C-alpha positions in Angstrom: -16.1 11.7 13.8 -19.0 14.1 13.4 -21.7 13.6 10.7 -20.4 16.8 9.0 -16.8 15.5 8.9 -17.9 12.1 7.8 -19.9 13.6 4.9 -16.9 15.7 3.9 -14.6 12.7 4.0 -16.8 10.2 2.1 -16.0 9.7 -1.5 -18.2 11.9 -3.7 -20.6 10.7 -6.3 -17.9 11.2 -9.0 -15.3 9.2 -7.2 -14.4 5.7 -8.1 -14.0 4.9 -4.5 -11.4 5.1 -1.7 -7.8 3.9 -2.0 -5.4 3.4 0.9 -1.7 3.7 -0.2 0.7 3.0 2.6 4.0 4.7 2.5 2.7 7.3 0.1 4.6 10.5 1.1 7.4 9.9 -1.3 8.6 7.7 -4.2 6.5 4.9 -5.6 3.7 5.4 -3.1 3.4 9.2 -3.7 3.4 8.7 -7.5 0.8 6.0 -7.2 -1.5 8.0 -4.9 -1.3 11.0 -7.2 -1.9 8.9 -10.4 -4.9 7.2 -8.9 -6.3 10.6 -7.7 -6.0 11.9 -11.3 -8.1 9.0 -12.5 -10.9 9.7 -10.1 -10.1 7.8 -6.9 -10.3 9.3 -3.4 -7.0 8.7 -1.7 -5.9 8.1 1.8 -2.2 9.1 2.0 -0.2 7.3 4.7 3.1 8.2 6.2 5.0 9.0 9.4 5.8 12.7 8.7 2.8 15.1 8.9 4.4 17.8 6.8 5.2 15.5 3.9 1.8 13.8 4.1 0.1 17.2 4.0 2.2 18.2 0.9 1.0 15.1 -1.0 -2.6 15.8 0.0 -2.3 19.4 -1.0 -0.9 18.4 -4.4 -3.7 16.0 -5.1 -6.3 18.6 -4.1 -4.5 21.2 -6.3 -5.0 18.8 -9.2 -8.6 18.5 -8.4 -8.5 15.2 -6.6 -9.8 14.2 -3.2 -7.4 13.1 -0.4 -6.9 12.8 3.3 -3.9 11.8 5.2 -3.3 9.5 8.2 -0.1 9.1 10.2 1.1 5.8 11.5 4.5 4.3 12.3 4.0 0.7 11.1 7.0 -0.4 13.2 4.6 -0.3 16.1 3.1 -3.8 16.4 -0.4 -2.3 16.8 -0.2 0.4 14.2 -1.5 -1.6 11.3 -4.7 -2.4 13.1 -5.1 1.2 14.1 -4.4 2.5 10.6 -7.0 0.1 9.2 -9.6 1.2 11.6 -9.0 4.9 11.0 -9.0 4.4 7.2 -12.5 2.8 7.4 -13.6 5.8 9.5 -12.3 8.3 6.9 -13.9 6.3 4.1 -17.1 5.7 5.9 -16.4 2.0 6.0 -15.6 1.6 2.3 -12.0 0.9 1.1 -12.1 -0.3 -2.5 -8.3 -0.6 -3.1 -5.5 -1.4 -0.6 -2.0 -0.8 -1.8 0.6 -2.1 0.6 3.7 -0.1 -0.3 5.3 1.0 2.9 8.8 -0.4 3.6 12.5 0.4 4.1 15.3 -0.4 6.4 19.0 0.2 6.7 21.5 -2.5 5.4 23.1 -4.6 8.0 25.2 -7.8 7.8 23.4 -10.9 9.2 25.8 -11.3 12.1 25.1 -7.6 13.2 21.3 -7.7 13.0 19.8 -6.6 16.3 16.4 -7.6 17.8 15.2 -4.1 17.3 16.1 -4.2 13.6 14.4 -7.6 13.2 11.2 -6.4 14.9 11.2 -3.2 12.8 11.6 -5.0 9.5 9.0 -7.7 10.1 6.5 -5.3 11.8 6.6 -2.9 8.8 6.8 -5.5 6.0 4.7 -8.3 7.4 2.8 -7.7 10.6 1.2 -4.4 9.5 0.2 -5.9 6.2 -1.5 -8.9 7.8 -3.4 -6.4 10.0 -4.5 -4.3 7.1 -5.6 -7.3 5.0 -7.4 -8.9 8.0 -9.3 -5.7 8.7 -10.0 -4.3 5.2 -10.4 -7.4 3.0 -13.6 -8.9 4.6 -15.7 -5.7 3.8 -14.1 -5.8 0.3 -15.3 -9.4 -0.1 -18.8 -8.4 0.8 -18.9 -5.9 -2.1 -17.3 -8.2 -4.6 -15.2 -5.7 -6.5 -11.9 -4.7 -5.0 -8.1 -5.1 -5.3 -5.2 -5.6 -3.0 -1.7 -4.7 -4.4 1.4 -5.7 -2.6 4.6 -3.9 -3.5 7.6 -6.1 -2.7 11.1 -5.6 -4.0 13.9 -6.9 -6.1 15.4 -8.1 -2.8 12.8 -10.8 -2.6 14.3 -12.5 -5.7 17.9 -11.3 -5.8 20.5 -11.7 -3.1 22.4 -8.6 -2.0 25.2 -8.4 0.6 24.0 -6.6 3.8 20.3 -6.9 3.1 19.5 -10.4 4.5 16.9 -9.0 7.0 15.3 -6.8 4.4 15.3 -9.6 1.9 13.8 -12.2 4.3 10.9 -9.9 5.3 10.2 -8.8 1.7 10.3 -12.5 0.6 7.6 -13.2 3.2 5.5 -10.5 1.3 6.4 -11.8 -2.1 5.6 -15.4 -1.1 2.1 -14.3 0.1 2.2 -15.5 3.6 -1.0 -13.6 4.3 -3.4 -15.0 1.6 -6.7 -13.3 0.9 -8.0 -16.7 -0.1 -10.2 -18.1 2.6 -12.0 -14.8 3.2 -15.7 -15.4 3.2 -17.5 -13.9 0.2 -15.8 -12.8 -3.0 -12.1 -12.1 -2.1 -10.4 -9.2 -3.9 -8.0 -9.6 -6.7 -4.5 -9.8 -5.2 -1.6 -8.4 -7.2 2.1 -8.9 -6.3 4.5 -6.3 -7.7 7.8 -8.0 -7.1 10.1 -5.1 -8.0 10.3 -1.6 -9.2 13.4 0.6 -9.0 14.8 3.8 -10.6 18.3 4.8 -11.7 19.7 8.2 -12.1 19.3 8.5 -15.8 16.6 6.0 -16.6 13.8 4.1 -14.9 13.1 0.4 -15.2 10.5 -2.0 -13.8 9.3 -5.5 -13.7 6.4 -7.2 -12.1 4.7 -10.5 -11.4 1.2 -11.2 -10.2 -0.8 -14.0 -8.7 -2.5 -16.5 -11.0 -5.9 -15.0 -10.8 -5.0 -11.7 -12.5 -3.2 -10.6 -15.6 0.3 -9.1 -15.5 0.6 -5.7 -14.1 3.7 -3.5 -14.5 4.9 -0.4 -12.6 5.8 2.2 -15.1 7.1 5.3 -13.3 5.7 7.7 -12.7 2.4 5.9 -12.9 1.3 2.5 -11.6 -0.3 0.7 -14.6 -3.2 -1.3 -13.2 -5.6 -1.4 -16.1 -5.3 -5.3 -16.0 -7.1 -5.3 -12.7 -9.7 -2.7 -13.7 -8.8 0.1 -11.4 -8.9 2.7 -14.1 
């Protein structure tokens, strides 16, 4: 990256810092990225589709915010590491908030799950997150003020036919198999949002967090994270 590009990408003096929101080209991730941009954060929008990612960035910029987008298919075993490295490059080495939101997968009965489906689910929901935390959290700890937010799903606490693979990988996320504790320095606050969903006529949400932070609730269309001092 040239010095000119680095200067244009670095969070400005009025910015609260850089946020990486994975899976932010639609749904919860898109709404969260837009909401944080409105409050003064510079946002890295992540997704797999260049057109959709560019649309989110354009909307944030139209609202007066600052945003860049990075493409990565987290089903690739190495994509999480690559996304983390490129995010640090965009933000000039400073990511203040990591929001692990990317996820998905088609329903499949347990006896029909294929190796490819298994790899996809655990690469996206677990492997990529470990890579992002391992790369981005140590610099966060050096600064002493940062937050990691992990968006899980109702599937991690409620059984549903045909979703055993999705549930098992999301449960790994909800059970915090990749702890930020043990990182040298001052580890970031780690927030676990266990579920958030929408219905056709109304929207509902619930959340649970780790013991070192107060409760945080997703209230569409905005992620309410006052409890961890993001706003």
